[in-house]
TORPA-4810 file (N, C-alpha, C, O; in nm, 3 decimals):
<nodes>
NODE_1_-0.349_0.969_-1.470_-0.287_0.951_-1.600_-0.338_1.060_-1.694_-0.458_1.085_-1.699_M
NODE_2_-0.249_1.125_-1.766_-0.288_1.229_-1.859_-0.341_1.167_-1.987_-0.306_1.055_-2.022_Q
NODE_3_-0.428_1.241_-2.056_-0.483_1.193_-2.182_-0.373_1.168_-2.284_-0.381_1.071_-2.360_L
NODE_4_-0.272_1.253_-2.287_-0.162_1.235_-2.383_-0.091_1.103_-2.365_-0.059_1.037_-2.463_G
NODE_5_-0.066_1.061_-2.241_0.001_0.934_-2.221_-0.091_0.817_-2.253_-0.044_0.713_-2.298_S
NODE_6_-0.221_0.833_-2.231_-0.316_0.729_-2.269_-0.317_0.710_-2.419_-0.318_0.597_-2.467_L
NODE_7_-0.318_0.818_-2.494_-0.315_0.809_-2.640_-0.187_0.742_-2.687_-0.189_0.665_-2.783_A
NODE_8_-0.076_0.770_-2.621_0.050_0.708_-2.659_0.045_0.556_-2.639_0.088_0.481_-2.726_F
NODE_9_-0.007_0.513_-2.526_-0.017_0.370_-2.498_-0.106_0.302_-2.602_-0.072_0.194_-2.650_V
NODE_10_-0.218_0.363_-2.637_-0.308_0.308_-2.737_-0.237_0.295_-2.871_-0.249_0.192_-2.937_F
NODE_11_-0.165_0.397_-2.911_-0.092_0.394_-3.036_0.014_0.284_-3.035_0.030_0.212_-3.134_T
NODE_12_0.084_0.271_-2.926_0.186_0.167_-2.917_0.123_0.030_-2.933_0.178_-0.055_-3.004_V
NODE_13_0.011_0.007_-2.870_-0.053_-0.125_-2.878_-0.102_-0.154_-3.019_-0.098_-0.269_-3.063_A
NODE_14_-0.147_-0.054_-3.091_-0.199_-0.077_-3.224_-0.092_-0.094_-3.330_-0.111_-0.169_-3.426_L
NODE_15_0.017_-0.025_-3.314_0.112_-0.023_-3.423_0.237_-0.104_-3.397_0.348_-0.052_-3.406_F
NODE_16_0.219_-0.227_-3.367_0.313_-0.337_-3.374_0.434_-0.333_-3.282_0.526_-0.412_-3.302_S
NODE_17_0.439_-0.246_-3.182_0.547_-0.262_-3.087_0.512_-0.373_-2.990_0.601_-0.432_-2.927_T
NODE_18_0.383_-0.401_-2.976_0.334_-0.514_-2.897_0.393_-0.517_-2.757_0.441_-0.620_-2.711_H
NODE_19_0.388_-0.404_-2.691_0.443_-0.396_-2.556_0.354_-0.467_-2.454_0.403_-0.503_-2.347_A
NODE_20_0.228_-0.489_-2.484_0.135_-0.547_-2.389_0.075_-0.675_-2.446_0.052_-0.684_-2.566_F
NODE_21_0.050_-0.773_-2.360_-0.008_-0.898_-2.406_-0.157_-0.906_-2.374_-0.217_-1.012_-2.389_A
NODE_22_-0.219_-0.797_-2.330_-0.361_-0.795_-2.301_-0.436_-0.774_-2.432_-0.412_-0.673_-2.499_D
NODE_23_-0.526_-0.864_-2.471_-0.590_-0.852_-2.603_-0.677_-0.727_-2.615_-0.744_-0.686_-2.521_P
NODE_24_-0.673_-0.668_-2.734_-0.755_-0.550_-2.763_-0.897_-0.590_-2.799_-0.991_-0.513_-2.776_L
NODE_25_-0.914_-0.708_-2.856_-1.046_-0.756_-2.896_-1.083_-0.878_-2.814_-1.009_-0.977_-2.812_Q
NODE_26_-1.194_-0.871_-2.747_-1.240_-0.982_-2.664_-1.322_-1.079_-2.749_-1.380_-1.041_-2.851_K
NODE_27_-1.326_-1.204_-2.706_-1.394_-1.308_-2.784_-1.540_-1.274_-2.808_-1.591_-1.302_-2.917_S
NODE_28_-1.609_-1.216_-2.712_-1.751_-1.183_-2.730_-1.768_-1.079_-2.841_-1.863_-1.087_-2.919_E
NODE_29_-1.678_-0.982_-2.848_-1.685_-0.882_-2.955_-1.661_-0.946_-3.092_-1.726_-0.909_-3.190_D
NODE_30_-1.569_-1.040_-3.097_-1.541_-1.111_-3.222_-1.662_-1.192_-3.264_-1.701_-1.192_-3.381_I
NODE_31_-1.723_-1.262_-3.170_-1.843_-1.341_-3.199_-1.952_-1.251_-3.255_-2.014_-1.283_-3.356_V
NODE_32_-1.977_-1.138_-3.188_-2.082_-1.046_-3.234_-2.053_-0.994_-3.374_-2.144_-0.983_-3.456_K
NODE_33_-1.927_-0.961_-3.402_-1.891_-0.911_-3.534_-1.924_-1.015_-3.641_-1.991_-0.983_-3.739_F
NODE_34_-1.877_-1.138_-3.624_-1.897_-1.239_-3.726_-2.039_-1.294_-3.728_-2.089_-1.331_-3.833_F
NODE_35_-2.104_-1.298_-3.612_-2.243_-1.344_-3.609_-2.329_-1.249_-3.691_-2.417_-1.294_-3.766_D
NODE_36_-2.307_-1.119_-3.679_-2.382_-1.021_-3.758_-2.343_-1.029_-3.905_-2.428_-1.016_-3.992_A
NODE_37_-2.214_-1.051_-3.933_-2.168_-1.057_-4.071_-2.214_-1.183_-4.142_-2.218_-1.188_-4.265_A
NODE_38_-2.250_-1.287_-4.065_-2.292_-1.412_-4.129_-2.430_-1.401_-4.191_-2.468_-1.485_-4.273_S
NODE_39_-2.505_-1.298_-4.154_-2.634_-1.273_-4.217_-2.607_-1.181_-4.336_-2.611_-1.059_-4.323_E
NODE_40_-2.581_-1.242_-4.451_-2.529_-1.167_-4.564_-2.627_-1.064_-4.620_-2.584_-0.965_-4.678_F
NODE_41_-2.755_-1.084_-4.603_-2.854_-0.983_-4.636_-2.847_-0.931_-4.778_-2.810_-1.004_-4.870_G
NODE_42_-2.883_-0.801_-4.797_-2.897_-0.747_-4.929_-2.769_-0.742_-5.011_-2.776_-0.732_-5.134_P
NODE_43_-2.653_-0.748_-4.948_-2.530_-0.742_-5.025_-2.513_-0.864_-5.114_-2.432_-0.862_-5.206_S
NODE_44_-2.588_-0.970_-5.088_-2.580_-1.092_-5.168_-2.696_-1.102_-5.266_-2.708_-1.202_-5.337_R
NODE_45_-2.781_-0.999_-5.272_-2.898_-1.004_-5.358_-2.866_-0.972_-5.502_-2.755_-0.932_-5.536_G
NODE_46_-2.964_-0.990_-5.586_-2.953_-0.958_-5.728_-3.032_-0.831_-5.753_-3.146_-0.819_-5.707_I
NODE_47_-2.974_-0.737_-5.825_-3.043_-0.613_-5.857_-3.122_-0.633_-5.985_-3.068_-0.680_-6.086_C
NODE_48_-3.249_-0.598_-5.981_-3.333_-0.603_-6.100_-3.361_-0.460_-6.142_-3.417_-0.382_-6.065_V
NODE_49_-3.322_-0.425_-6.262_-3.340_-0.291_-6.314_-3.235_-0.263_-6.418_-3.160_-0.352_-6.459_G
NODE_50_-3.229_-0.138_-6.462_-3.128_-0.102_-6.559_-2.991_-0.101_-6.492_-2.981_-0.097_-6.370_T
NODE_51_-2.888_-0.106_-6.574_-2.752_-0.103_-6.519_-2.730_0.023_-6.437_-2.667_0.019_-6.331_E
NODE_52_-2.783_0.136_-6.485_-2.769_0.263_-6.413_-2.837_0.257_-6.277_-2.782_0.304_-6.177_E
NODE_53_-2.958_0.199_-6.271_-3.031_0.188_-6.144_-2.954_0.099_-6.045_-2.941_0.132_-5.927_E
NODE_54_-2.905_-0.011_-6.095_-2.832_-0.104_-6.007_-2.702_-0.041_-5.956_-2.667_-0.056_-5.839_C
NODE_55_-2.631_0.030_-6.044_-2.508_0.096_-6.001_-2.536_0.202_-5.897_-2.458_0.217_-5.802_N
NODE_56_-2.645_0.277_-5.912_-2.675_0.381_-5.814_-2.714_0.319_-5.680_-2.683_0.376_-5.575_S
NODE_57_-2.782_0.205_-5.681_-2.816_0.136_-5.556_-2.690_0.089_-5.485_-2.679_0.099_-5.363_K
NODE_58_-2.594_0.038_-5.562_-2.469_-0.008_-5.502_-2.392_0.107_-5.440_-2.329_0.089_-5.335_N
NODE_59_-2.396_0.224_-5.502_-2.324_0.339_-5.448_-2.390_0.392_-5.321_-2.322_0.444_-5.233_K
NODE_60_-2.522_0.378_-5.311_-2.594_0.428_-5.194_-2.580_0.335_-5.074_-2.585_0.381_-4.960_Q
NODE_61_-2.563_0.207_-5.099_-2.554_0.111_-4.989_-2.425_0.134_-4.912_-2.319_0.150_-4.972_A
NODE_62_-2.432_0.134_-4.779_-2.309_0.152_-4.701_-2.218_0.031_-4.718_-2.263_-0.083_-4.727_P
NODE_63_-2.090_0.058_-4.722_-1.994_-0.051_-4.737_-1.995_-0.134_-4.609_-1.978_-0.082_-4.499_A
NODE_64_-2.014_-0.265_-4.625_-2.014_-0.354_-4.510_-1.873_-0.403_-4.485_-1.801_-0.438_-4.578_E
NODE_65_-1.835_-0.405_-4.361_-1.704_-0.457_-4.324_-1.716_-0.608_-4.318_-1.789_-0.662_-4.236_K
NODE_66_-1.644_-0.676_-4.406_-1.657_-0.821_-4.416_-1.540_-0.896_-4.355_-1.543_-1.018_-4.345_T
NODE_67_-1.437_-0.824_-4.314_-1.326_-0.893_-4.252_-1.291_-0.822_-4.121_-1.325_-0.705_-4.100_S
NODE_68_-1.224_-0.894_-4.036_-1.185_-0.841_-3.907_-1.034_-0.836_-3.900_-0.967_-0.939_-3.904_L
NODE_69_-0.981_-0.716_-3.890_-0.838_-0.699_-3.873_-0.808_-0.736_-3.728_-0.856_-0.670_-3.635_D
NODE_70_-0.732_-0.840_-3.708_-0.706_-0.890_-3.573_-0.600_-0.809_-3.499_-0.564_-0.843_-3.386_M
NODE_71_-0.552_-0.701_-3.559_-0.450_-0.617_-3.497_-0.327_-0.699_-3.461_-0.260_-0.674_-3.361_L
NODE_72_-0.299_-0.796_-3.545_-0.178_-0.877_-3.530_-0.081_-0.832_-3.637_-0.103_-0.854_-3.757_I
NODE_73_0.025_-0.768_-3.593_0.125_-0.720_-3.686_0.251_-0.804_-3.673_0.271_-0.874_-3.574_N
NODE_74_0.335_-0.796_-3.774_0.457_-0.875_-3.778_0.577_-0.783_-3.799_0.565_-0.673_-3.853_F
NODE_75_0.691_-0.829_-3.756_0.815_-0.757_-3.782_0.854_-0.772_-3.928_0.800_-0.856_-4.000_G
NODE_76_0.948_-0.690_-3.972_0.998_-0.696_-4.108_1.051_-0.836_-4.137_1.133_-0.889_-4.063_L
NODE_77_1.004_-0.894_-4.246_1.049_-1.026_-4.293_1.024_-1.136_-4.190_1.103_-1.230_-4.180_D
NODE_78_0.915_-1.125_-4.113_0.887_-1.222_-4.008_0.744_-1.273_-4.017_0.652_-1.200_-4.055_S
NODE_79_0.728_-1.399_-3.983_0.595_-1.460_-3.970_0.576_-1.513_-3.828_0.485_-1.592_-3.803_A
NODE_80_0.662_-1.471_-3.737_0.659_-1.518_-3.600_0.557_-1.440_-3.517_0.548_-1.318_-3.525_E
NODE_81_0.479_-1.514_-3.438_0.379_-1.453_-3.351_0.443_-1.413_-3.219_0.509_-1.494_-3.154_L
NODE_82_0.422_-1.288_-3.179_0.473_-1.243_-3.050_0.365_-1.261_-2.943_0.258_-1.315_-2.971_D
NODE_83_0.394_-1.217_-2.821_0.301_-1.236_-2.708_0.166_-1.168_-2.733_0.062_-1.224_-2.699_A
NODE_84_0.167_-1.050_-2.790_0.040_-0.981_-2.815_-0.041_-1.055_-2.921_-0.162_-1.069_-2.907_T
NODE_85_0.025_-1.101_-3.025_-0.045_-1.177_-3.128_-0.107_-1.303_-3.069_-0.220_-1.338_-3.102_A
NODE_86_-0.035_-1.369_-2.982_-0.087_-1.491_-2.919_-0.208_-1.460_-2.830_-0.304_-1.537_-2.825_R
NODE_87_-0.203_-1.347_-2.760_-0.318_-1.307_-2.676_-0.440_-1.278_-2.762_-0.551_-1.319_-2.727_A
NODE_88_-0.421_-1.208_-2.874_-0.533_-1.180_-2.965_-0.588_-1.309_-3.023_-0.710_-1.327_-3.032_E
NODE_89_-0.499_-1.399_-3.061_-0.543_-1.526_-3.121_-0.609_-1.618_-3.019_-0.696_-1.697_-3.055_L
NODE_90_-0.569_-1.609_-2.892_-0.640_-1.684_-2.788_-0.787_-1.642_-2.786_-0.876_-1.726_-2.777_D
NODE_91_-0.811_-1.511_-2.794_-0.948_-1.460_-2.796_-1.021_-1.506_-2.921_-1.140_-1.540_-2.915_E
NODE_92_-0.952_-1.508_-3.035_-1.016_-1.553_-3.159_-1.051_-1.702_-3.150_-1.157_-1.743_-3.195_F
NODE_93_-0.962_-1.782_-3.092_-0.990_-1.925_-3.075_-1.112_-1.945_-2.986_-1.196_-2.031_-3.014_A
NODE_94_-1.122_-1.867_-2.878_-1.242_-1.875_-2.792_-1.367_-1.841_-2.871_-1.470_-1.907_-2.857_K
NODE_95_-1.357_-1.739_-2.954_-1.473_-1.698_-3.035_-1.514_-1.809_-3.132_-1.633_-1.835_-3.149_A
NODE_96_-1.416_-1.874_-3.195_-1.448_-1.980_-3.291_-1.514_-2.101_-3.224_-1.586_-2.176_-3.290_L
NODE_97_-1.488_-2.118_-3.096_-1.549_-2.230_-3.023_-1.691_-2.198_-2.977_-1.763_-2.288_-2.933_K
NODE_98_-1.733_-2.073_-2.988_-1.867_-2.031_-2.947_-1.970_-2.093_-3.041_-1.948_-2.100_-3.162_D
NODE_99_-2.082_-2.138_-2.986_-2.184_-2.206_-3.066_-2.241_-2.117_-3.177_-2.287_-2.169_-3.279_S
NODE_100_-2.239_-1.986_-3.160_-2.293_-1.895_-3.262_-2.207_-1.893_-3.388_-2.255_-1.854_-3.495_R
NODE_101_-2.083_-1.934_-3.377_-1.994_-1.936_-3.493_-1.958_-2.077_-3.537_-1.878_-2.094_-3.629_L
NODE_102_-2.015_-2.176_-3.473_-1.973_-2.315_-3.497_-1.997_-2.364_-3.639_-1.931_-2.459_-3.682_S
NODE_103_-2.086_-2.303_-3.714_-2.113_-2.347_-3.850_-2.035_-2.267_-3.954_-2.044_-2.296_-4.074_T
NODE_104_-1.959_-2.169_-3.910_-1.887_-2.083_-4.004_-1.743_-2.130_-4.023_-1.679_-2.179_-3.930_L
NODE_105_-1.695_-2.114_-4.146_-1.556_-2.139_-4.179_-1.490_-2.006_-4.211_-1.558_-1.911_-4.251_N
NODE_106_-1.358_-1.998_-4.192_-1.289_-1.871_-4.203_-1.167_-1.880_-4.294_-1.105_-1.985_-4.308_F
NODE_107_-1.135_-1.767_-4.354_-1.011_-1.750_-4.428_-0.922_-1.659_-4.345_-0.965_-1.553_-4.299_V
NODE_108_-0.799_-1.701_-4.326_-0.699_-1.619_-4.259_-0.614_-1.559_-4.371_-0.541_-1.629_-4.440_V
NODE_109_-0.625_-1.427_-4.387_-0.555_-1.358_-4.495_-0.429_-1.291_-4.442_-0.435_-1.205_-4.354_E
NODE_110_-0.315_-1.330_-4.496_-0.189_-1.269_-4.459_-0.158_-1.154_-4.554_-0.189_-1.159_-4.673_G
NODE_111_-0.096_-1.049_-4.499_-0.061_-0.930_-4.577_0.082_-0.888_-4.546_0.138_-0.925_-4.442_H
NODE_112_0.141_-0.812_-4.638_0.276_-0.759_-4.618_0.278_-0.611_-4.655_0.183_-0.557_-4.712_T
NODE_113_0.389_-0.547_-4.622_0.415_-0.415_-4.677_0.485_-0.437_-4.812_0.492_-0.550_-4.860_D
NODE_114_0.535_-0.332_-4.872_0.594_-0.344_-5.006_0.747_-0.350_-5.003_0.811_-0.313_-5.102_A
NODE_115_0.806_-0.395_-4.893_0.951_-0.390_-4.885_1.023_-0.501_-4.960_1.146_-0.497_-4.972_S
NODE_116_0.952_-0.600_-5.011_1.016_-0.705_-5.090_0.956_-0.711_-5.229_0.870_-0.630_-5.264_G
NODE_117_1.002_-0.806_-5.309_0.943_-0.824_-5.442_0.802_-0.880_-5.426_0.768_-0.935_-5.321_S
NODE_118_0.721_-0.867_-5.528_0.583_-0.916_-5.521_0.578_-1.066_-5.492_0.496_-1.110_-5.411_A
NODE_119_0.664_-1.145_-5.557_0.666_-1.290_-5.533_0.707_-1.322_-5.390_0.646_-1.406_-5.324_D
NODE_120_0.811_-1.254_-5.342_0.857_-1.277_-5.206_0.747_-1.240_-5.107_0.720_-1.314_-5.012_Y
NODE_121_0.682_-1.125_-5.128_0.578_-1.080_-5.036_0.459_-1.175_-5.033_0.398_-1.195_-4.928_N
NODE_122_0.426_-1.233_-5.148_0.317_-1.329_-5.149_0.351_-1.450_-5.063_0.268_-1.497_-4.986_E
NODE_123_0.473_-1.501_-5.076_0.516_-1.614_-4.993_0.519_-1.579_-4.846_0.477_-1.659_-4.762_G
NODE_124_0.569_-1.460_-4.813_0.574_-1.416_-4.674_0.433_-1.402_-4.617_0.408_-1.441_-4.503_L
NODE_125_0.342_-1.347_-4.694_0.205_-1.333_-4.644_0.140_-1.469_-4.622_0.061_-1.485_-4.529_S
NODE_126_0.172_-1.567_-4.706_0.121_-1.703_-4.685_0.178_-1.763_-4.557_0.106_-1.829_-4.482_E
NODE_127_0.307_-1.740_-4.531_0.368_-1.792_-4.407_0.303_-1.727_-4.285_0.282_-1.794_-4.184_R
NODE_128_0.271_-1.601_-4.293_0.204_-1.533_-4.183_0.066_-1.593_-4.158_0.029_-1.619_-4.044_R
NODE_129_-0.008_-1.616_-4.264_-0.141_-1.675_-4.249_-0.130_-1.817_-4.193_-0.211_-1.856_-4.108_A
NODE_130_-0.031_-1.894_-4.238_-0.012_-2.030_-4.187_0.028_-2.030_-4.040_-0.014_-2.118_-3.965_R
NODE_131_0.108_-1.933_-3.998_0.146_-1.929_-3.856_0.024_-1.906_-3.769_0.016_-1.958_-3.658_S
NODE_132_-0.070_-1.827_-3.818_-0.194_-1.803_-3.743_-0.281_-1.928_-3.742_-0.333_-1.966_-3.637_V
NODE_133_-0.297_-1.994_-3.858_-0.380_-2.115_-3.860_-0.318_-2.226_-3.777_-0.390_-2.302_-3.712_T
NODE_134_-0.187_-2.236_-3.777_-0.119_-2.336_-3.693_-0.147_-2.309_-3.547_-0.176_-2.402_-3.471_T
NODE_135_-0.140_-2.184_-3.506_-0.169_-2.148_-3.367_-0.314_-2.185_-3.332_-0.339_-2.242_-3.227_F
NODE_136_-0.406_-2.152_-3.420_-0.548_-2.180_-3.393_-0.576_-2.330_-3.385_-0.650_-2.374_-3.297_L
NODE_137_-0.518_-2.408_-3.474_-0.542_-2.553_-3.469_-0.478_-2.613_-3.344_-0.531_-2.708_-3.287_T
NODE_138_-0.364_-2.559_-3.300_-0.301_-2.606_-3.177_-0.387_-2.572_-3.055_-0.370_-2.632_-2.949_A
NODE_139_-0.479_-2.476_-3.071_-0.568_-2.437_-2.963_-0.710_-2.492_-2.982_-0.807_-2.435_-2.932_N
NODE_140_-0.720_-2.603_-3.055_-0.845_-2.677_-3.061_-0.941_-2.643_-3.174_-1.054_-2.691_-3.173_G
NODE_141_-0.900_-2.562_-3.270_-0.988_-2.529_-3.382_-0.968_-2.633_-3.492_-0.855_-2.663_-3.529_I
NODE_142_-1.077_-2.686_-3.543_-1.073_-2.785_-3.649_-1.007_-2.724_-3.773_-1.053_-2.620_-3.822_D
NODE_143_-0.902_-2.787_-3.825_-0.833_-2.732_-3.942_-0.924_-2.715_-4.064_-0.898_-2.632_-4.150_P
NODE_144_-1.031_-2.793_-4.072_-1.123_-2.782_-4.185_-1.200_-2.649_-4.183_-1.256_-2.609_-4.284_A
NODE_145_-1.201_-2.582_-4.067_-1.276_-2.456_-4.055_-1.196_-2.332_-4.093_-1.253_-2.224_-4.110_R
NODE_146_-1.064_-2.347_-4.107_-0.982_-2.230_-4.136_-0.888_-2.258_-4.252_-0.829_-2.366_-4.262_I
NODE_147_-0.876_-2.161_-4.338_-0.792_-2.174_-4.455_-0.697_-2.054_-4.460_-0.741_-1.940_-4.448_K
NODE_148_-0.570_-2.080_-4.478_-0.469_-1.973_-4.486_-0.449_-1.933_-4.632_-0.443_-2.017_-4.721_A
NODE_149_-0.440_-1.803_-4.654_-0.409_-1.752_-4.787_-0.324_-1.627_-4.774_-0.340_-1.549_-4.680_T
NODE_150_-0.235_-1.608_-4.869_-0.149_-1.490_-4.869_-0.190_-1.393_-4.978_-0.210_-1.432_-5.094_G
NODE_151_-0.204_-1.268_-4.941_-0.242_-1.165_-5.038_-0.129_-1.067_-5.066_-0.148_-0.968_-5.137_L
NODE_152_-0.012_-1.093_-5.011_0.103_-1.008_-5.037_0.078_-0.864_-4.995_0.024_-0.837_-4.888_G
NODE_153_0.118_-0.773_-5.081_0.107_-0.630_-5.052_-0.015_-0.567_-5.117_-0.029_-0.445_-5.118_E
NODE_154_-0.105_-0.649_-5.173_-0.215_-0.600_-5.256_-0.318_-0.512_-5.185_-0.373_-0.421_-5.247_A
NODE_155_-0.346_-0.536_-5.058_-0.451_-0.463_-4.987_-0.396_-0.396_-4.862_-0.422_-0.443_-4.751_N
NODE_156_-0.322_-0.289_-4.878_-0.261_-0.227_-4.759_-0.365_-0.164_-4.667_-0.468_-0.113_-4.713_P
NODE_157_-0.339_-0.166_-4.537_-0.422_-0.096_-4.440_-0.394_0.053_-4.450_-0.485_0.135_-4.438_R
NODE_158_-0.269_0.088_-4.472_-0.226_0.227_-4.484_-0.180_0.251_-4.628_-0.113_0.165_-4.685_N
NODE_159_-0.216_0.365_-4.689_-0.177_0.389_-4.828_-0.025_0.396_-4.849_0.022_0.375_-4.961_P
NODE_160_0.052_0.424_-4.745_0.197_0.421_-4.757_0.236_0.273_-4.768_0.226_0.201_-4.668_N
NODE_161_0.281_0.227_-4.884_0.305_0.083_-4.903_0.413_0.025_-4.813_0.422_-0.097_-4.799_P
NODE_162_0.496_0.110_-4.752_0.604_0.061_-4.668_0.572_0.070_-4.519_0.656_0.037_-4.436_F
NODE_163_0.453_0.114_-4.484_0.414_0.128_-4.344_0.407_-0.009_-4.278_0.344_-0.100_-4.332_D
NODE_164_0.470_-0.026_-4.162_0.468_-0.155_-4.093_0.328_-0.205_-4.056_0.311_-0.326_-4.038_P
NODE_165_0.229_-0.118_-4.045_0.094_-0.166_-4.011_0.033_-0.250_-4.122_-0.068_-0.317_-4.101_V
NODE_166_0.094_-0.247_-4.240_0.045_-0.330_-4.351_0.086_-0.477_-4.336_0.037_-0.562_-4.410_N
NODE_167_0.175_-0.506_-4.242_0.220_-0.644_-4.215_0.124_-0.703_-4.113_0.144_-0.686_-3.992_R
NODE_168_0.021_-0.773_-4.159_-0.087_-0.813_-4.068_-0.160_-0.936_-4.120_-0.130_-0.987_-4.228_R
NODE_169_-0.257_-0.981_-4.039_-0.353_-1.083_-4.082_-0.493_-1.029_-4.060_-0.516_-0.949_-3.969_V
NODE_170_-0.586_-1.073_-4.143_-0.727_-1.042_-4.126_-0.803_-1.173_-4.136_-0.761_-1.267_-4.203_E
NODE_171_-0.917_-1.178_-4.067_-1.004_-1.296_-4.071_-1.130_-1.261_-4.148_-1.187_-1.154_-4.129_M
NODE_172_-1.172_-1.352_-4.234_-1.292_-1.330_-4.315_-1.373_-1.460_-4.315_-1.317_-1.570_-4.317_R
NODE_173_-1.505_-1.446_-4.314_-1.591_-1.564_-4.327_-1.573_-1.621_-4.467_-1.579_-1.547_-4.566_I
NODE_174_-1.553_-1.750_-4.475_-1.537_-1.816_-4.606_-1.675_-1.848_-4.658_-1.752_-1.919_-4.594_R
NODE_175_-1.706_-1.796_-4.776_-1.839_-1.814_-4.833_-1.840_-1.909_-4.951_-1.946_-1.934_-5.009_T
NODE_176_-1.727_-1.963_-4.989_-1.721_-2.051_-5.105_-1.786_-2.184_-5.081_-1.789_-2.268_-5.171_E
</nodes>
């Protein structure tokens, strides 16, 4: 297999054509990501010093990734899960059942591109998040551990607001 064709297959899997149902993220990797993220560490601390000192400390600290993009994309105006999305979510359900994550609760954040009005996109992003939580609860995850929320087009993955990769869900540890 040539490198060029390998890169093409990788791109296809990432950018929502969903030609393959083999998950890109394995449950053990998901567990490790969230297990490490559950130790909130210095990002939750209080800075003691002048405002200037605290601001400079915040700028020096590396940005921590607090959410996991599940690489689940949706078609235009759709909240339906395809085979690839289901394979990814199977792995996420396995991860949530792992004892290392058993005490954590999660927010499922739905996102859209900018192809609709802001109100419509917010509703669509909520439907996307609910379709994921419905799938997870059907696979044995306690509904009290996951909360669906729609963020509309507010936090695009790609700066092009109309890029289809912005139609996605992300998982975040719920800290409230």
